[in-house]
C-alpha positions, 0 to 999 in steps of 0.5 A: 872527393865529396862533391859540394852543393853547387850553384843556386842551391842544388846539384842535379844529376850528380853521378859517380863513375868509379872514382870520378864524378860528373856534375850538372850545374843550375844557372844563377838566377840573380846577380851576386857580389862576392870577394874571394882569395884563390889558393896559392899560385901553383907556378910560384909554389913550385918555383919557390920550393925549388929555390928554397931547396937551393938556398943556403939555409932554412926557408919557410913558405906560406900560402902554399898550394896543396894540389896534385902538381905541388904534391909531386914536387914535394915528393920529388924533393923528399926523394932527393933528400931535402928536409921538408916540414909540411903543415897542410892545415896552415898551408906552410912548408919549410925547406932546409936548403943545401946551397946548391947540393943535391943530398941524394946520390940517385933517385927515381922521381914520379912527376905525375902530369906536372910539367913544372915538376919534371922540367924543374927537377930535371934541371935541379938534379943536374947539380947532383952526383949520381943517376936520376930518372924522371917519369910521369903518367901516360900523358906526360910521355906525350909532352915534349921535353927535348928543348930542355934536354938539348939546352942542358946537354949544351951546358955540360949535362949527361942526359938521355931518353929512356923511351921515345926521343924528345919525351919522358922518361929521361935519365940524368947522369949528374956530375954538376952543371958546367954552365957557360954560353948557350942559346935558347929559341922560341920554344914549346914551353917557357918552363925549359928556360925557367928550369935552367935559370933557377939552377944556373947560380950553381954552375961551375961557370957563369951562365949566359943564354942568348935568346932568339926572338919571339920567346914563349910566355915570357911573363913566366920567365920574368916571374922566375927571375923576379922570384930569384931576385927575392931569394938573392940572385939577380939576373942581368937581362939585356934587351934589343934596343929597338924592339925591347925584346929580351936578347940575353940573360946572364946569371951570376954565380951566387948562393940563394939566401933563405927566405920567409915567403908568402905565395900569391893567390893563383892568377890563372885560377882567379880568371874563372871568377873574373870571367864568372862576373863578366858573363853575369850582368850586374854581378861583381867579384873582387879577388883579394891579395892579387893586383898590379903588384903581382909577379904573375902575368895572368893578372892581365886577363882582367884587362882583356875582360875590360876590353870586352866591356866588363867594369874593372877596378885594378888596384895594387893588391885587388881586382874587381870585375863587374858584369856589363849588360852586354859583352863584346867579342875581342881579337886578342893575342894570349901568347903571354898568358895561354893558361887563360885561353880556356876561360876566355873561350867560354866567356866568348860564348856570351859575347856579341860577335866573333872572338879571335884568340891568337898565340895559342901554339903551346896549347897542343902540348899541355895536359891535353891538346887544348885547341882540339878539346876547346873546339870539341866542347864549344861545338857541343854547346852550339858554337861555331869554332875554327882552328887556324894555323894550330895557334888561332881559335875563332869562336862564333857563339850560338844564339842559345847554348845547347844541353851538353855533357862536357868532356874534360880530358883529365884537364883541370882547366877544361873543367873549371872554365866550362863550369862557367857556362853551366852558371849561365845556361841550363843543362851543362854537365861537367864530366870527371870533375875531380881533375880539378885536384891538379891545381884547385881541389876546392874549386867547386865549393869556392864557386858555390860560395861566390855565387851565393854571396849577395 
C-alpha cells in the first residue's frame, strides 16, 4: 500500500514494518467543508453477488466494492463455477445466475476474515450437489457459526465441523435444501438469518422461520429482504400486533430475476466522515448518494450525532453534518447498528460528559473482540472506560488526549475510527493501517481529500 500524504499536508513518522505500516496524523488547523461519496457498501455488494448468482440469467452490478471482503466472495463464487465478468476500473461485475443451481460438484473455499462470505456461501452451497468445505484465517476459526449450522441442519442440510465444534472450518455434504419450518433465536449475528433467507426461494418446500424476540441487528435482515424484493422475491414478514417486533418470515418458492443494480455507498464507512465533521467546530461534510432512502440501517448514525448537538440535513439521497461548538455525551442503544460503535466511541472523546453505548453484545465476535479493543485504545488516549455486562461501554473523556500508538488488531474499523482522534489531537499514531483494505483500501487518501477541501 502506498501511504498517502494525509491531513494538514503532512504525514509524520510513517514507518514500515514488514508489509504493514504505521501512520501518525497531524491535527487539522482550520474548518473544512467537503463532499464525498464513499465506495460501495460491502454488505450490499456481497448480498447482491449472491442474489445475482441465484438469479435466472445475467445481472450487472455497478459501484461494486473491491476490497478484501468482496474479493473473497468473488473468488468463492468463481470456485463454485459461476461465470463472472469483473471490471475493477469501472467497479462493475456481471454474474450469470444459474437459477438456484450450483455449477461445481465440490469446492474448497477460503473466506479470509469475511463473515458475510463464509456465512452466505455456507447457505448457498447447500443448494448444490457434492462436498464443499469453507475456512478462513486464524481469527475466522474463532468466530462462531454454530447457530447457522444448526438452522441449516434443521432445514435438512448435512453439515459438520472439521475442527472445533461451533466454529469454522466446516464441510457441507450438499444435496439440496429441504426447507420447511424452522425457528431462529436472538443470535450472535444477523448474517445467519440473512444467509438462509437468500437461498430459501430454492428450497424444496416453502420456508417458514419463527423468530424469537430481540433479534440481533434487525436492520441488516431488513436490508436482505428489501434486496431480495428488488431481485423479484418478496418475503412475507409477520409482526407482533402489540410490540411490532418481527415474529415470522415466510419465503415463497420462486426464481430470482436478473437485475442491473447500482450498489449504494457504504453507510458504515460514511460514519467516519460524519463523525469527523461532528468533532471539528464549523466543519461540514456531505455524503452524496446516501440518505433516508438507503437500505442500510447505519445511516441512522447521523441522527445519533444530531442528538449529540451536531447540525444535520438529512435528504433522500444525501446527509450533511456540521460540527457544533460543543458536542454533548449521549446514552444510546446501537444494537441495530453495531458497526458504528467504534466511530461513536472515538467521537465521545470530544463530547462533554459520560457517553454510554448499549447493545454491543455482538462486538466480541467481530474481526476482534471490539469491546476489549476499544477499552484498551480509548484508555491509551486517556479516557476512563468501563465495560458492563459484555454489552455496554461507558466512556469518560479526558481533559486532553494523551500521545498514543493505537493498536488496530487487524480490524479495519479500529484503524478508521481512531484516525479521527489524530485529526483533533497531536501525537496519535495508527498502527498497521493496511488493515483498512478489508473494506476501504483508499480510506486514508479520502480522509486527506476531505480535510483539504475549504
